[in-house]
Steps between C-alpha positions, in 0.01 A plus 500: 500500500639836399491770760372842405756775493500774765419823313684804624402840355788750503432866468801654318593848401778699336789678665472872552878522529603328181178547309331257268535215427690413812315333785489686828724400786189388698358291209827338431559433868159344542536285197848365606361440853221290361750290305734455782260443794178351348577350153853376592550186296125423453467680174213276387292574807439868428356737239607861526243762370662841437283813494633839392261790540570800298375833632352707219734779407424833643746694288460820308538329150313654211298263296406638162380190321360152577843361397656691794285310750583167330862581503505579874301192587743275302794653675356452842398142428845425355666628819274278711583198283872567539459511875299172509746339264769496787281293730366272235837426349643428855217261558559311183875479570429302826190317387228673700160534336385854465276747323501880492276782400464874504196690627448874530361700792559565858750215605328442843148458355612302183712258710209428735258465206735252330536301821122479511470396144804257482481353856875428559597309814679814617630832378856632537596863477817683576513764765721815485511550872360848515476674837160618632544854381583386138212246500250780560601684192613214269264217618599141467371228279623233738296634796179537289536149363559352850172663615286430182627216292282187529794265556801480729756778421864475560702820497879481438695787634822588317816460681674805657795477268264524199320810616572818312566829687126590467277205569242644261742410215500136403 
């Protein structure tokens, strides 16, 4: 009898320090932690589900034609695909089943909606380790998911030696 794989949804985002398409310190750290502490050598026992949520641009771009919108949409999607490629490639290298997709919207809301829809065994998100003052202004996806996701949530803090000077950077 074949055992069903444990399905782990992983919320991933881009780095604000290095820019697209590099994975953030927190996302990369959470992913590596999953591989080292949960998956270990049992690569057949798990399926990782990567979710990247793109926040719609709030820039001052000028759109003069329908093609301008299509061009911006293609660029954003391409950046998200490049980000997810890192995780998917790594999973394939070590033999872990995975899938990945991109959604748009508020990351907190979208992740919780996707958890409800997909029903993973648990959700893993990275945490930047913001202090109470910074959390008030920046807010945290991980705290929101812990309170609202309809599955167990594991938050992985980045190690102190990985933290940039400003914890808001990641």
